[in-house]
N, C-alpha and C positions, 0 to 999 in steps of 0.2 A: 680167376680174379681179374677184373678190368684194371687198367693202368690207374684210373682216377681212384678206385676203390683201394688199391694197393698203397697209393701215395697217402691217402687219407688215414688208413689204418696204421701204416709205419709212422706218419707224422704224429699221430695222437699217442701211439705207444711211446715214441721217443721223448715227446713232451712230458708225459705223465710220469714216466720212470725217472727221467732227469729231475723233474720238479720234486718227486719224493725224496730223491737222494739229496738235493740242495736243502730241502726243508729239515730232514732229520739227520743228515750227515752220518750215515751208518759207520759204526767204529771211529768216528771222526777223532775223538779224543786220542786214540792210540795209532790212528792211521795217517792223519794229515800233518803237514808241517805248518810253520808260521812265516809270514811274509817278512822278508829282510829289507824291503824298499828296492827301488830301481835307480841305478846311477843316472840314466838319461831320460827319465819320465818325470816332468814337472808336477809336483803336488802328490807324488806317491809316497811321501813320508807319512801321510795320515793313515795309510793302510798297514804300516809296520806292525807286526804282531797278529794280524788277522789270519784265520785259517787259509792256507793256500794248498794247491795240489788237487783242488776238486776236479780238475780235468780228468782224473782217474775215473770219475764217475761217468761223465758224459761222453767221454772218448770211448770207454768200454761199451757203454750203452749203444752209441751210434754204430760202432763196429759190428757188434752183435746183431742189431736190427737190420743193418745193411746186408750182411751175410745171409740172414733169414730170407728177406724180401727180394735181394737183387743179386745172389750169387750167380757169377758168371765164369766160373772155371778156376783152375789152379793159379793162374796169374794173379787174379784178383784177390784170392785167398792169401797169397804170398805178400801182396802189397798190404793188405789189412794186418797181417802179422807183423810187418815192419812198422806200421803205425802203432801197434801196441807195444812193440819193443821201445820205440822212441818214446812213447807216453811212460812206459816204466822207468826207464832211465831218467827222464825228467822228473818223475814222481820221487825216485829215490833221492834226487838232489834236493827236491823241495822240502823233504822232511829230515834231511841230514842236519845235524848240530852245526857243522861247518861246511860253507859252500865248497863244492868239488873243485871249483876254479875253471877259468876259461879254457884252458888247454885241454883239460880232461873232457869237459862238455863239448868243445869244439871237435876233438878226435872222435867222440861217439856219434855226434851229428854227422860228421864227414863219412864215417863208415856206413852208417844207415842210409845216408844219401846215395853213396856209391851203389849199395845193394838195390835200393829202389830204382835208381836210373837203370840199372842192368835188367832188373825184372821188367821194368816198363818196356824197354826196347825190345826184349825177347818176346813179350806178350802182345804188345800194341804196335810194334814197328816205330818208324821215325817220320811219318807223315805228319805235317803241321797244317792246320786250318787257320786262315787269317780272319780274324774279327767278324765284322759284319758282311763281308764280301763272300765269305765261304771258299775263297780261293785256297787250294791245297797244293802243297809241294814237299818233296822229301829232302830232309836234312841228312848229310852224311853222318853215319853211326857215331863216329868218334866226337864230332862236333855236338850232336845231339846229347850224347852222353855227358860231356863237360857242361853244356848249358842246363841240363837236368839237374846234375849235382849242385851247381850254383843256386839254382832256383829252389831246390829243396832247403839248402842251408839258410839262404837269405829269408825265406818265408817263415821258418821256425823262429829265427832270431828277431825278425821284425814283429812278429806276434807277441813273442815274449817280452820285448822291449815296451810295448804298449799296455801290458797286463797290470801294471801298477796304478794305473788311472782308472777310476770306477766307470764301467760301461764301455770304455773305449775299445778294447781288444775284441770282445764279442761282437759289437756293433759293426766294426769295420769287417770282421770276418763274415758276418751275415751279408753285408752289402757286396762283398767280393763274391761270395757264392751266387747271389741273385744276379749279379752282372754276368758271370760266367754262363748261368743257365739261360738268361734272357739272349745273349749273344748267340749261344748254341741253338736256341729255338729259332732265331731270325734266320740264321745261315743254314738251318736244316740238319744240323749234327747232334741235336739233343736226342739222346736214347731214352727208352723207358727206364733202364737201369739207372742213368745218370740223373734223371729227374727225381727218382725215388731216393737215391743217395743224397742229393742236394737238399731235399725237403726234410730228410731225417736229421742231417746235421743242423740245418736252420732251426728246426723246432727244439732240438736239444739245446742249442745256444740260447734261444729265447727263454727257455726255462731257467737256464743259468743266469741270464741277464736280469731276470726278476729279483734275484738276491745279489746282483753285482752293480746295479745302478746305484748311485750316490744316495745315501752312504751305503757303501757296500758291506755285505755281512761275510762274503767269501771271495777268493781270487782263484783263477784257474791254475796259475803257476806254470812251470815248465812242462807238467804233465798235460796241460791242455794246449800249450803253444805247439 
């Protein structure tokens, strides 16, 4: 299968499956939680009570399709497992009657971020490529590890903080992925696996955004962030 055919097939499959899940919300009444609002997101109060945690659908779909179309070894499988674990803990918080609290959620995020940083270093090393120039250099493993943990935690919480405003979180995430892919293409580091994974997530998010733009019907919740 050519790279273009693989990207097209994976993207269509990701979009269709996510769209169907957003449309019909399988087991939604028993499965999903309801939004409680966001402390630091202006206008999020209008979404209080709406179904949240639908990230369990598009995250699971994106991970499954990525593994099918771009499996690249045990390291990638472990990272995808950690993504699913992060999604699951976020989902359980989304549907709980009482919030878990920042300390519990922070501890879980921290533990998963540590595991992800360790797996990444062991699998891919600590070489960093600088933006459009393509310049590469190595970062000492301890420094790389600390920075990777911080990046994981900040990314999760930044995404979650914007989830309460219709269309914002999904749109920003799509733009971020497109920027990463475009930069990697320009500097020559975009791999076929990276392109497939990027398009899978973008099209899953587009299907989600159809139901999340104002006025939203669903929210991704911690499961999606």
